C-alpha positions as CSV (number, residue, x, y, z in Angstrom):
1,X,-126.7,-13.8,8.4
2,X,-126.0,-17.5,7.1
3,X,-126.9,-20.6,4.4
4,X,-126.6,-22.9,6.6
5,X,-129.8,-25.0,7.6
6,X,-131.3,-23.7,11.4
7,X,-128.3,-25.2,14.0
8,X,-125.7,-26.1,12.0
9,X,-122.6,-24.0,11.9
10,X,-120.7,-24.7,9.3
11,X,-118.3,-25.6,12.3
12,X,-118.6,-29.5,11.9
13,X,-116.7,-31.9,10.7
14,X,-118.7,-32.8,8.2
15,X,-118.8,-28.7,6.9
16,X,-114.8,-28.3,7.9
17,X,-113.2,-31.4,7.0
18,X,-109.9,-33.2,9.4
19,X,-108.1,-31.4,11.7
20,X,-105.8,-34.2,11.4
21,X,-105.1,-37.4,9.5
22,X,-103.3,-40.1,10.5
23,X,-102.6,-44.3,11.0
24,X,-102.5,-46.4,14.2
25,X,-103.9,-49.4,15.7
26,X,-107.1,-50.0,16.9
27,X,-108.5,-52.3,18.9
28,X,-112.1,-53.4,18.2
29,X,-113.8,-56.3,18.0
30,X,-116.1,-58.2,14.4
31,X,-119.3,-57.9,14.5
32,X,-120.4,-59.9,11.7
33,X,-121.9,-62.8,13.9
34,X,-120.4,-66.1,11.2
35,X,-116.7,-65.0,12.1
36,X,-114.5,-66.6,14.2
37,X,-113.7,-63.2,16.2
38,X,-117.1,-62.5,16.6
39,X,-117.2,-60.3,20.1
40,X,-113.7,-61.7,20.5
41,X,-112.3,-57.7,22.4
42,X,-109.3,-56.0,21.1
43,X,-109.2,-57.3,17.8
44,X,-106.2,-54.3,16.8
45,X,-105.5,-53.5,13.3
46,X,-104.3,-50.6,11.4
47,X,-106.4,-47.7,10.4
48,X,-106.5,-44.4,8.7
49,X,-107.9,-41.9,11.0
50,X,-109.4,-38.7,10.3
51,X,-109.6,-36.3,13.4
52,X,-111.9,-33.3,14.4
53,X,-111.8,-32.0,18.0
54,X,-111.8,-34.8,20.2
55,X,-112.8,-37.0,17.8
56,X,-111.9,-40.3,15.9
57,X,-113.6,-41.3,12.6
58,X,-112.1,-44.5,10.7
59,X,-113.3,-47.3,9.0
60,X,-111.8,-50.7,11.1
61,X,-112.0,-54.2,8.8
62,X,-112.0,-57.4,10.6
63,X,-108.6,-59.3,10.1
64,X,-110.5,-62.7,9.6
65,X,-113.8,-62.0,7.5
66,X,-112.9,-58.5,6.3
67,X,-115.6,-56.6,7.2
68,X,-115.7,-53.3,7.4
69,X,-118.1,-50.9,10.2
70,X,-117.8,-46.8,10.8
71,X,-116.2,-45.7,14.1
72,X,-116.8,-42.9,16.0
73,X,-114.8,-42.9,18.6
74,X,-114.8,-39.4,21.2
75,X,-110.9,-39.3,22.9
76,X,-111.8,-36.4,24.9
77,X,-111.0,-39.2,27.7
78,X,-108.0,-40.1,26.8
79,X,-105.7,-39.0,29.1
80,X,-102.1,-40.9,29.9
81,X,-101.9,-39.4,33.2
């Protein structure tokens, strides 16, 4: 018997925490329509990443307008080969 609600195993990121934490560069685009970098692809910034299994979680902040967004990225199919 578990104290978790139905469908919750306790292995979820929010419960188990990150497998790894590291800092790297990630590219994204700004969602702020008033920003000069709005929807400009591949604006690269340094981010602090928490990863859990095949998911990365980080806050991406536009270097132009400083607006932030939370990013969840699946890395399961990211291969160098």
